[in-house]
N, C-alpha and C positions, 0 to 999 in steps of 0.2 A: 229239526230234519239238521244231520250233522251235513255241513256245508267238506268237513274234507273228503267222500266217504264221494258225494258226487261228483269235486270238481275232479275227484282225483278216479272217478270213473269214465268222463271227460277226458282224459290225459291220458288214459290206456287205447278208449274210441280215436283218438289223433295219432299215438302212435303207429297205429293200426294204421288207422290214412298212412301217416310217414315211410313206413318203412314195405306197405305193400305197394302202397305208390310206385315207391325205387325199383323194386326187382319188378315186380309188372313190364312196371317201363320199358326195364331193362331186358327182359325174356319177350316183348314184343318186339324188340328194334333188333335183337340174335334175328329174332325170327326174320324178319326184314331187310338184314341183308343177306339170307339165303337166296332174297330170287337172282334170275337174272331183269328183272323188267322196270326197268325205274319207272315207271308211272308205278305198279303195285308197290316199291320199296317209296314213293316217297305215299303211298294210300297207307300203307302198312309206319311208317315214321309219321307218318300226320295225328295217328290214333296213341302213338307210345309220346304222342307234344301231348294228346286231354289226356290222359291218363298224369303227367307229372302234373297237367295245370287244376287234375278237377280233383288230386290222388296228396300226392305228397306236396307242392306250394302247401295249398290248405293248410293238412296234415303236420310241416316245419312248423307252418306261422302259429296255428294251436298249441302243439304242442310247446314251445319253448313257451307260451302266452302262459298257458292254465298251466307249468310245471313250478313257473317261477310264482301263478295264487299258490300251487298244491303245497312248498316250498313258506312260503308266508305261514301260510297257515296250521303244516300243521310243523315250523318250528326247524327248520333244515338251515342247514349256517350253508349259506348259497357259492358262499365263495371262502371252507373250508380252513386252511389255520392263516386265510391275511384277516379272517374279521375271530382266530386265537379257539375255534372246533375242532374238534382233536379230529372230527369225520371231515373225508381229501371225497370219496368217492364224485358225492353232486360241484364239483369244481374240478375236478377231470372230469364229468358228463358235459361243464358246464366248458372247458376247452376245446373237445374236439367236439362238440354243435357251433361252440364259435369259429372253426376252425372248419369246420367244411361250410359253414354258412359267407362265410369270406372266398371260399372259390368257388360260392356264384357270378360274382361282379369284376372279380378276375379272371374267371378261365370258363365259363361254358358260361357267359352270355356271347364274348369274341369268337371261343370260337363257331358257338351255334350259329349267332350270323353268318360266321365263314363257311361256313356249313348250306345254309339255306340258300346262296345266294346260286354258289354252286350248283345247286340237287336243279334250283331255277332253269337256268343256263345248264342241268343236264335235262332237265322235262320238257328243255325245247326246243331240245337238238337229239328226243327218241333214246334217246341211251348214255350212260354209262359214262364219267367221263377220267380222265389218268386221277383226274384232280384230286376227282370228287373221290373216288374210289381212295386214296391216300387221307383225304380228311375221313372218311367212315373206317379209316382203321389205325386214325387217334393214338397216338400212348398216350397225351397230356390225360385226353376226357378220361381213356378206359383207365388213368391211375384214378385223376379226383370223383369216380361214379367206384372203382376199388374201393378208395377209404373210405369215401360216401357207405361203400355197405358195412366194412366191417370197423368204423365208429361204430356206428348204428345197434350192428353188434353189440359190442362193445359197451353200449351207453346199457339199455338195455340188460344188460352181465350187468351194473352197476346198481344200479335203481334197482333190480329182485334182490343180490344179495348184501349191497350195499359192505363187499366188504374191507374197507380204512375208509 
């Protein structure tokens, strides 16, 4: 059995979960913002969180682990020029991936906790608060998701094209 092909297959499945989960949850959250009913918003937003927990997070973790295993089996230079290699596409991909992972504990989790508190308060009051509307349009979170989306597309391009 060719383990490289088997690991590559599961790596691709993990990438599909990661990318599909990220874009699906963003689409669901976009839809949630269209409602004027705070309870409906909370339910749809909860669904987006489920997508994140079922697809995006496990997909990102599996992508990382299987990617490292795939690189080791395939003999790809994980650290590029830092290990004396001439190929650096994997190093750039790793930098993009790790920088995206750093944004989770530094931006997404703190903003998510604040958002959740505001949402619970709005649910108790039965209406959107100005603070919740402000949190829904948080520019930092929008930039984080934009970075994740663009960097994921760039990583896929680097993996497929191996341009340098």
